[in-house]
C-alpha positions in Angstrom: -47.6 -188.4 150.8 -51.3 -188.6 151.5 -54.0 -189.9 149.2 -57.3 -188.2 149.1 -59.7 -190.8 147.8 -63.5 -190.9 147.8 -64.8 -192.4 151.1 -67.1 -195.0 149.6 -67.4 -196.8 152.9 -68.8 -193.7 154.5 -71.3 -193.3 151.7 -72.5 -196.9 152.3 -72.8 -196.1 156.0 -74.9 -193.1 155.1 -77.2 -195.0 152.9 -77.9 -197.4 155.7 -78.6 -194.7 158.2 -82.2 -193.3 158.2 -82.3 -189.6 157.5 -78.8 -189.2 156.3 -78.2 -187.7 152.8 -75.2 -188.1 150.6 -74.2 -184.5 151.3 -74.1 -185.2 155.0 -71.8 -188.2 154.5 -69.3 -186.2 152.5 -69.6 -183.3 154.9 -68.7 -185.4 158.0 -66.0 -187.2 156.2 -64.2 -184.1 155.4 -60.9 -183.7 157.3 -61.0 -180.8 159.7 -57.5 -179.7 158.9 -56.2 -178.2 155.7 -57.5 -180.4 152.9 -60.0 -178.5 150.7 -63.1 -180.0 149.2 -63.2 -180.2 145.5 -64.7 -177.2 143.7 -67.4 -178.5 141.4 -69.6 -175.4 140.9 -67.6 -172.3 139.9 -69.7 -169.1 140.2 -70.2 -166.7 137.4 -68.7 -164.1 139.7 -65.2 -165.7 139.1 -63.8 -162.5 137.6 -64.3 -160.7 140.9 -61.6 -162.9 142.5 -58.9 -161.1 140.5 -59.9 -157.7 142.0 -58.6 -156.3 145.2 -62.1 -156.3 146.7 -63.9 -159.6 147.3 -67.7 -159.9 147.5 -69.0 -160.0 151.1 -71.2 -162.7 152.6 -73.3 -159.9 154.1 -75.9 -161.9 155.9 -76.8 -165.3 157.3 -79.3 -165.7 154.4 -76.5 -165.2 151.9 -74.3 -167.7 153.7 -77.1 -170.2 153.5 -77.3 -169.5 149.7 -73.6 -170.0 149.2 -73.6 -173.2 151.3 -76.6 -174.5 149.3 -74.8 -174.0 146.0 -71.8 -175.8 147.4 -74.0 -178.7 148.9 -75.7 -179.3 145.5 -72.3 -179.5 143.8 -71.1 -182.1 146.4 -74.2 -184.2 145.6 -72.9 -184.3 142.0 -69.6 -185.5 143.3 -71.3 -188.3 145.2 -73.1 -189.4 142.1 -69.9 -189.9 140.2 -69.5 -193.7 140.1 -65.9 -193.9 139.1 -64.3 -191.0 141.0 -60.5 -191.6 140.8 -58.0 -191.3 143.6 -56.2 -188.0 143.6 -52.8 -187.7 145.1 -52.0 -185.0 147.6 -48.3 -184.7 148.4 -47.6 -183.3 151.8 -44.0 -182.6 152.5 -42.4 -179.9 154.3 -38.9 -177.8 151.7 -35.9 -171.2 150.8 -35.4 -168.1 149.2 -31.9 -166.6 148.8 -29.0 -168.1 150.9 -29.4 -170.3 154.0 -30.9 -168.2 156.7 -31.9 -168.5 160.3 -34.4 -166.4 162.2 -32.3 -164.5 164.8 -34.3 -164.1 168.0 -34.3 -160.6 169.4 -32.1 -160.7 172.5 -29.9 -158.6 174.8 -27.4 -161.5 174.9 -24.0 -160.8 173.4 -23.4 -164.6 172.8 -23.0 -166.1 169.4 -26.0 -168.4 169.1 -28.0 -170.3 166.5 -31.6 -169.7 165.5 -34.4 -171.5 163.8 -33.7 -172.6 160.2 -36.3 -170.5 158.3 -37.2 -170.0 154.6 -36.9 -166.3 154.3 -34.5 -163.9 156.0 -36.4 -161.6 158.3 -39.4 -163.9 158.5 -39.4 -166.0 161.7 -41.2 -169.3 161.9 -42.5 -170.8 165.1 -40.8 -174.0 166.5 -40.8 -176.3 169.5 -37.5 -174.9 170.7 -36.0 -171.4 170.7 -33.0 -169.7 172.3 -32.0 -166.1 172.9 -28.3 -166.9 173.6 -28.7 -167.3 177.3 -32.0 -169.3 177.8 -33.6 -172.2 176.0 -37.4 -172.2 175.6 -39.1 -175.6 175.0 -42.7 -176.5 174.2 -43.8 -179.8 175.7 -47.2 -181.6 175.5 -48.6 -179.7 178.5 -46.0 -177.2 179.5 -43.4 -174.7 178.5 -40.0 -174.8 180.1 -37.6 -171.8 180.5 -34.1 -173.1 180.9 -30.9 -171.1 181.9 -28.6 -172.7 179.3 -25.4 -170.7 179.5 -22.9 -171.5 180.9 -23.6 -175.2 180.3 -22.2 -176.2 183.7 -24.9 -174.2 185.4 -27.9 -175.4 183.3 -31.2 -175.3 185.3 -34.9 -175.0 184.8 -35.8 -171.5 186.1 -39.6 -171.8 185.5 -42.3 -173.7 183.8 -45.7 -172.7 182.5 -48.1 -175.6 183.2 -51.2 -176.3 181.2 -52.1 -179.7 182.6 -55.3 -178.3 184.1 -56.3 -176.6 180.9 -57.6 -177.7 177.5 -54.7 -175.9 175.9 -52.0 -177.9 174.1 -48.9 -175.8 173.1 -47.5 -176.6 169.7 -45.0 -173.9 168.8 -43.5 -170.8 170.2 -41.6 -167.5 169.4 -39.3 -165.4 171.4 -39.5 -161.7 170.8 -37.2 -159.7 173.0 -38.8 -159.7 176.4 -41.9 -161.6 175.2 -42.6 -165.3 174.7 -45.4 -166.2 172.4 -46.9 -169.7 172.7 -49.3 -171.0 170.0 -51.4 -174.1 170.4 -54.8 -175.7 170.0 -57.6 -175.4 172.6 -60.8 -177.3 173.0 -63.5 -174.6 173.2 -65.8 -175.8 176.0 -68.4 -173.1 175.5 -69.4 -174.5 172.1 -71.5 -177.6 172.4 -70.9 -179.7 169.3 -70.9 -183.5 169.0 -67.5 -183.5 167.5 -66.1 -180.7 169.6 -64.9 -177.3 168.5 -61.2 -176.5 168.2 -59.6 -173.1 168.6 -56.1 -171.7 168.1 -54.8 -169.6 170.9 -51.7 -167.4 171.0 -50.6 -166.5 174.6 -48.1 -163.7 175.1 -45.9 -163.7 178.2 -43.6 -161.0 179.6 -40.4 -162.9 180.3 -38.1 -160.1 181.5 -38.3 -161.9 184.8 -37.5 -165.5 183.7 -38.5 -166.9 187.0 -41.9 -165.5 186.9 -43.2 -165.2 183.3 -46.4 -163.1 183.3 -49.2 -163.5 180.8 -50.0 -160.1 179.2 -52.1 -161.0 176.2 -54.3 -163.7 174.7 -55.7 -164.0 171.2 -57.9 -166.9 170.2 -59.2 -167.8 166.8 -61.7 -170.5 165.8 -60.5 -173.5 163.8 -57.3 -175.5 163.4 -53.8 -174.1 163.2 -52.4 -173.9 159.7 -49.3 -171.8 160.1 -47.9 -168.5 161.5 -45.0 -166.1 160.9 -43.4 -163.3 162.9 -41.9 -160.3 161.1 -40.2 -157.9 163.6 -42.8 -157.5 166.4 -45.7 -158.4 164.2 -47.3 -161.9 164.5 -49.4 -163.4 161.8 -51.6 -166.5 162.3 -53.6 -168.5 159.7 -56.3 -171.0 160.7 -59.0 -173.1 159.0 -62.4 -173.8 160.5 -64.8 -176.3 159.0 -68.4 -175.2 158.8 -70.9 -177.9 159.8 -73.4 -176.9 157.2 -75.8 -179.8 157.4 -77.8 -178.5 160.5 -77.9 -175.2 158.8 -79.3 -176.4 155.5 -81.4 -179.3 156.7 -82.1 -178.7 160.3 -83.2 -175.1 160.1 -80.4 -174.0 162.3 -79.6 -170.3 162.0 -75.9 -169.8 161.3 -73.9 -167.7 163.8 -71.1 -165.4 162.8 -67.6 -166.4 163.8 -66.1 -165.0 167.1 -62.6 -164.3 168.1 -61.2 -163.5 171.5 -58.6 -160.8 172.3 -57.7 -159.6 175.7 -57.0 -156.2 174.2 -60.7 -155.9 173.2 -63.2 -154.6 175.7 -65.1 -157.6 177.0 -62.5 -160.0 175.7 -64.3 -161.1 172.5 -65.6 -159.7 169.2 -68.0 -161.0 166.6 -67.0 -160.8 163.0 -69.9 -159.1 161.3 -71.4 -160.6 158.2 -70.4 -157.5 156.2 -66.8 -158.1 157.1 -66.8 -161.8 155.9 -65.8 -162.2 152.3 -65.8 -165.2 150.0 -63.8 -166.4 147.0 -66.3 -166.7 144.2 -64.4 -169.4 142.4 -63.7 -171.5 145.5 -66.8 -171.6 147.7 -66.3 -174.1 150.5 -67.9 -175.0 153.8 -64.9 -173.6 155.6 -63.7 -170.4 157.1 -60.1 -169.1 156.5 -59.0 -166.7 159.3 -55.9 -164.5 158.8 -54.9 -162.5 161.9 -52.3 -160.0 162.7 -51.1 -159.1 166.2 -48.7 -156.2 167.0 -46.7 -157.6 169.9 -45.2 -154.2 170.6 -48.6 -152.6 171.0 -50.4 -154.5 173.7 -53.5 -152.3 173.6 -54.0 -152.5 169.8 -56.7 -155.0 169.0 -55.8 -157.9 166.8 -56.6 -157.5 163.1 -58.7 -160.5 162.2 -60.1 -161.2 158.7 -62.5 -163.9 157.8 -63.1 -165.6 154.4 -65.4 -168.3 153.2 -62.6 -170.6 151.9 -59.6 -172.5 153.2 -55.8 -172.9 152.9 -53.3 -175.7 152.7 -49.9 -174.1 152.2 -48.6 -170.8 153.7 -45.6 -168.8 152.4 -44.5 -165.4 153.5 -42.0 -162.7 152.4 -41.3 -159.7 154.6 -44.1 -157.8 152.7 -46.7 -160.4 151.7 -48.3 -163.6 152.9 -49.6 -166.1 150.4 -52.1 -168.9 151.1 -52.4 -171.7 148.6 -55.4 -174.1 148.2 -56.0 -177.0 145.8 -58.9 -176.7 143.4 -60.4 -179.6 141.5 -62.3 -179.3 138.1 -64.5 -182.1 136.7 -66.4 -182.5 133.5 -69.6 -180.5 134.0 -68.1 -178.4 136.7 -69.3 -175.2 135.0 -72.9 -176.4 134.8 -75.8 -175.7 137.2 -76.9 -178.7 139.1 -80.3 -178.6 137.4 -78.6 -178.6 134.0 -76.6 -181.7 135.0 -79.8 -183.4 135.9 -81.4 -182.6 132.6 -78.6 -183.9 130.4 -77.9 -187.0 132.5 -74.6 -188.0 134.1 -71.6 -189.0 132.0 -68.8 -190.3 134.1 -65.2 -189.4 133.2 -61.9 -190.3 134.8 -60.3 -187.0 134.0 -59.8 -184.7 137.0 -57.9 -181.4 136.7 -56.1 -180.1 139.7 -54.9 -176.5 140.1 -53.6 -174.3 142.9 -55.2 -171.0 143.8 -53.0 -168.5 145.5 -54.4 -165.8 147.8 -52.1 -162.8 148.5 -52.3 -160.6 151.6 -50.2 -157.5 152.1 -48.5 -157.3 155.6 -47.9 -154.1 157.5 -47.2 -153.7 161.2 -49.6 -156.4 162.4 -52.3 -155.8 159.8 -53.3 -157.8 156.7 -55.0 -156.6 153.5 -56.2 -159.0 150.8 -54.6 -157.9 147.6 -55.6 -160.4 144.9 -55.5 -164.0 143.8 -54.0 -166.1 141.0 -54.0 -169.6 139.8 -51.5 -172.1 138.3 -52.1 -175.7 137.0 -51.1 -178.5 139.3 -50.4 -179.2 143.0 -48.0 -177.2 145.1 -45.7 -179.4 147.3 -45.0 -177.1 150.3 -44.0 -173.6 151.2 -40.6 -174.0 149.4 -42.5 -174.3 146.1 -43.1 -170.5 146.4 -40.7 -167.6 146.4 -41.1 -163.9 146.0 -38.2 -162.1 144.3 -38.0 -158.6 142.7 -41.7 -158.2 142.7 -42.5 -161.6 141.2 -43.8 -164.8 142.7 -42.2 -167.9 141.4 -44.1 -171.2 142.0 -43.4 -174.8 141.2 -46.2 -177.4 140.8 -46.9 -180.9 139.6 -49.8 -181.5 137.3 -51.3 -184.8 136.0 -51.1 -188.2 137.5 -47.8 -190.1 138.0 -49.5 -193.5 137.4 -50.8 -192.5 133.9 -48.8 -193.0 130.7 -50.9 -190.9 128.3 -51.0 -187.1 127.8 -52.4 -186.7 131.3 -49.3 -188.2 133.0 -47.6 -186.1 135.6 -45.5 -183.1 134.5 -43.6 -180.6 136.5 -43.9 -176.9 135.9 -42.6 -173.6 137.1 -44.6 -170.4 136.8 -43.7 -166.7 137.3 -46.5 -164.3 138.4 -46.4 -160.6 138.7 -47.4 -158.5 141.7 -51.1 -158.8 140.6 -50.6 -162.6 140.4 -51.0 -162.6 136.7 -48.9 -165.2 134.9 -45.9 -163.6 133.3 -43.8 -166.6 132.3 -43.8 -170.4 132.5 -41.6 -173.5 132.1 -43.7 -176.6 131.7 -43.1 -180.3 131.0 -40.1 -181.1 133.3 -39.6 -184.8 133.9 -42.9 -186.3 132.5 -44.1 -189.2 134.6 -42.3 -188.0 137.8 -43.3 -185.6 140.6 -41.6 -182.8 142.5 -39.9 -183.9 145.7 -38.2 -180.6 146.6 -37.7 -177.0 145.4 -35.3 -174.2 146.3 -35.1 -170.7 144.9 -31.9 -168.7 145.2 -32.1 -165.2 143.6 -32.3 -165.6 139.8 -32.0 -169.4 140.0 -34.4 -172.2 140.9 -33.6 -175.8 141.8 -36.2 -178.5 141.3 -35.8 -182.2 142.2 -38.2 -184.7 140.7 -38.2 -188.4 141.2 -39.6 -191.8 140.1 -36.6 -194.1 139.8 -33.7 -191.6 139.7 -33.3 -188.0 141.0 -33.1 -185.4 138.3 -31.9 -182.1 139.7 -32.9 -179.2 137.4 -31.1 -175.9 137.5 -33.5 -173.2 136.2 -32.6 -169.7 134.9 -35.1 -167.1 136.3 -33.3 -163.9 135.2 -36.0 -163.1 132.7 -39.4 -163.5 134.4 -41.1 -163.9 131.0 -38.8 -166.8 129.9 -37.7 -169.2 132.6 -35.5 -171.9 131.1 -33.5 -175.0 132.0 -29.8 -174.3 132.4 -28.8 -177.9 133.2 -29.8 -181.1 134.9 -28.2 -184.0 136.8 -29.6 -187.5 137.1 -28.4 -189.6 140.1 -29.8 -192.4 142.2 -31.9 -191.3 145.2 -33.9 -188.2 145.8 -33.8 -185.0 147.9 -36.7 -184.1 150.2 -35.1 -180.8 151.2 -32.6 -178.5 149.5 -30.4 -176.1 151.5 -28.0 -173.6 150.0 -24.4 -173.6 151.1 -23.3 -170.7 149.0 -24.2 -169.4 145.5 -22.4 -172.3 143.8 -23.2 -175.2 146.1 -26.4 -176.6 147.4 -27.0 -179.5 149.9 -29.7 -182.1 149.4 -31.2 -184.2 152.1 -33.3 -187.3 151.2 -33.0 -191.0 150.6 -30.7 -193.3 148.6 -32.5 -195.6 146.3 -31.9 -198.7 144.2 -33.9 -199.9 141.2 -35.4 -203.3 141.9 -36.5 -205.7 139.1 -39.6 -207.4 140.5 -40.1 -211.1 139.8 -42.6 -213.6 141.2 -40.5 -216.7 140.8 -41.8 -217.5 137.4 -40.9 -216.2 134.0 -43.2 -213.2 134.6 -41.6 -209.9 135.5 -43.0 -206.6 136.4 -41.9 -203.0 135.8 -38.8 -202.1 137.9 -39.5 -200.0 141.0 -37.2 -197.8 143.0 -36.8 -198.8 146.7 -35.5 -196.3 149.1 -32.6 -197.2 151.3 -30.7 -195.2 153.9 -30.7 -191.4 154.4 -28.6 -189.6 151.8 -26.8 -186.2 151.9 -25.3 -184.8 148.8 -23.5 -181.6 148.0 -24.1 -180.3 144.5 -21.6 -178.1 142.7 -23.5 -175.8 140.3 -20.6 -173.5 139.4 -21.1 -174.8 135.8 -24.9 -174.4 135.7 -25.1 -176.4 132.5 -23.4 -179.4 134.1 -24.3 -179.6 137.8 -22.1 -182.2 139.7 -22.7 -184.3 142.8 -19.5 -183.4 144.4 -19.9 -185.2 147.8 -22.4 -187.7 149.2 -22.9 -189.4 152.5 -25.2 -192.4 153.2 -26.5 -192.9 156.7 -27.9 -196.3 157.8 -30.0 -198.7 155.7 -33.6 -199.0 154.7 -35.9 -197.5 157.4 -33.5 -194.8 158.5 -35.3 -191.5 158.8 -35.0 -187.9 160.0 -37.5 -185.2 160.9 -35.4 -183.0 158.6 -36.8 -184.8 155.6 -40.2 -183.3 156.3 -39.4 -180.3 158.6 -36.6 -177.9 157.7 -36.6 -176.5 161.2 -34.8 -179.7 162.4 -31.6 -178.6 160.6 -28.7 -176.8 162.3 -26.4 -175.2 159.8 -23.6 -172.6 160.1 -21.4 -172.0 157.1 -19.1 -169.8 159.3 -18.5 -172.7 161.7 -18.6 -175.4 158.9 -21.3 -177.0 161.1 -24.1 -179.3 160.1 -26.3 -181.3 162.5 -29.7 -182.9 162.5 -31.7 -185.6 164.5 -31.8 -189.1 162.9 -33.1 -192.5 163.7 -30.7 -195.1 162.2 -31.7 -198.5 161.1 -29.0 -201.0 160.0 -29.2 -204.3 158.1 -26.9 -207.2 159.2 -24.2 -207.9 156.6 -25.6 -211.3 155.7 -28.9 -209.7 154.6 -27.6 -206.7 152.6 -28.2 -208.4 149.3 -32.0 -207.9 149.7 -32.9 -204.2 148.8 -36.4 -204.7 150.2 -35.0 -205.7 153.7 -35.6 -203.1 156.5 -32.9 -202.5 159.0 -32.9 -203.0 162.7 -32.8 -200.1 165.2 -29.2 -198.9 165.8 -29.3 -195.3 167.0 -31.4 -192.2 167.7 -29.9 -188.9 168.3 -27.9 -186.1 166.6 -25.4 -186.6 163.8 -22.9 -183.7 163.8 -20.7 -182.9 160.8 -18.1 -180.6 159.6 -18.8 -179.5 156.1 -17.1 -177.5 153.3 -16.9 -177.8 149.5 -13.2 -178.9 149.7 -13.6 -181.8 152.1 -17.3 -182.7 151.9 -19.1 -184.2 155.0 -16.9 -185.2 157.9 -18.8 -186.9 160.8 -17.6 -185.5 164.1 -20.0 -186.9 166.7 -23.1 -189.0 167.4 -24.9 -187.7 170.4 -27.8 -189.7 171.9 -30.0 -189.2 175.0 -30.6 -193.0 175.1 -28.8 -195.1 177.7 -27.1 -198.4 176.8 -30.0 -200.1 178.5 -32.5 -198.3 176.3 -30.6 -199.6 173.3 -30.4 -203.1 174.5 -34.1 -203.2 175.2 -35.1 -201.6 171.9 -35.5 -204.8 169.8 -35.7 -204.3 166.0 -37.7 -201.1 165.9 -38.0 -197.8 167.8 -40.7 -195.4 168.7 -41.5 -191.8 169.5 -39.6 -191.8 172.8 -39.4 -188.7 175.1 -35.6 -189.2 174.8 -35.6 -188.8 171.0 -33.4 -185.8 170.1 -35.6 -183.3 168.2 -33.4 -180.1 167.9 -29.8 -179.1 168.0 -28.5 -175.6 168.7 -25.4 -173.8 169.8 -24.5 -171.0 172.1 -20.9 -169.8 171.7 -18.7 -172.9 172.0 -21.4 -175.2 173.3 -23.6 -177.6 171.3 -27.0 -178.4 172.9 -29.2 -181.4 171.9 -32.8 -181.2 173.0 -35.4 -183.9 173.6 -38.6 -183.8 175.6 -36.8 -185.6 178.4 -33.5 -183.7 178.7 -31.0 -181.2 177.4 -27.4 -182.3 176.9 -24.5 -179.8 176.4 -21.3 -180.8 174.6 -18.2 -178.9 173.7 -18.5 -177.7 170.1 -15.0 -178.6 169.2 -14.1 -181.7 171.3 -17.7 -182.9 171.8 -17.1 -184.0 175.4 -20.1 -183.7 177.7 -20.3 -180.4 179.6 -23.7 -180.9 181.3 -27.0 -182.7 181.4 -30.4 -181.4 182.5 -33.5 -183.6 183.1 -36.6 -181.8 182.1 -39.8 -181.8 184.3 
């Protein structure tokens, strides 16, 4: 969870610096990633946002005008003397049954794929396999490893970026092509804070020993997310607009540029007439949405630019949705000069809503097709789901720390294909917030938390009337929900205990929930009105953590093999200290926990696989760190289980778990 609070120390710094204005202070304090600035000055053109056609920027002069309106509204924000902290929850939790993105491959082997949200919509990851080779993204290189058979594992080639400013982040494998996506420092742009770009490099990997670069597409900004549907790649980026030199230094704004090796000359300027803006959410930011047809190397990338930003990305096979938070304050509908005339009246009330932008996808091209809005904040991509022509979306409104009518409430909304609200279910678990969401066909599952974990089962058969079918309250919470089958769902999160705080006197404070070890639970929802926690497993003590709790791609799951595995860092408390729920554990293990799982037997731990040596463990002390030997992903090819860290790949028999091979990575 991140808190976005007003940077008062930066304001004071600005006041002490000659020539700086309050607008400049806020502008430079803005994160360059995916947190949007509050919207304080809605335009009268708001109605246009619901149409398929957005207004165009059209010219540099019009851009200046739009930035000027935004800049004035930010000054209003600066003048608010009691701006309250707004919570922004960042967690990473999918439609239908559990799915994995099967990589296109000529291999006849049975192999696992990335755990993705929607069947048919692949998501980039740091590790991929095609059933014969494993592809790994490192800090400055890509490794292609012959993985099968395990006894013959070897690195067949590497792609080195140590001499470049490119840092690979994620990758895709598409038949005979490898797509590497990462950030690049754009040297040709001279800015005091640097200028980042997002680059997708396509390699022909039919000859694994000599991967050949065949395409390169570069967008301005910071990487938000991507998807691959068939042979079509879609990338979304955010670019912050440094508007102060434009408005106050007389600098002429330049139109954004993208680079594509399929374009004559290698680069293209996006014309002002092709840049559109969202009238209700004008921001000093560009949102770029790009489509690349990987099977058509000569077809230029389809790049669209919008004056706006994105935070969360969800995609179905037909549509891509970008969500951004929007803030409303008292006086937000007034012109800046009107605010000045009537004087400033501070108020603690802040309304947070989520605006959803919809883009139709077709063969590497995107078309903006409308927008909608729901109250509250969207947790992550799993808060959205498209089903039978409707978009279902879960959000938390209000503030968890308040105990009046503006306390937090959790809500579920159903929008039609025009993103018009069709149905809603509001007021779930007042005073709590959403920790995870999962949609499965005509049902939705929502976990909220403050001291206990209510799991709500929601009926979505009638889009106009979503309703609660049942609820279960248990200790702990789930950060991620994964379907086992239509009647069972697995929750991954933390165990908790309610702790009565005392200061050694007669005074006492409100009880708080303290998280403990990692918790897995299998919920039986056969009787939807009475869901049951059928099985549970607690791993380690307070401080135990797993990447799975904030990144679903870290999970390996196969119902057919009754297989469940994930990386975990285990912390354990000595027996003599277990009476203190606030006590953190000491480092005990890092690696993969491998389970057999089924509804009849629950979770059965089969193996703990680590890349650390005994000396590593003995030298560890109480804590642990982001070691190159930390297991990050687990996958299988036929009867072999592979654990992957940045330092090595280890192969174990999938049934006996004895070691079949080890490979040190370059």
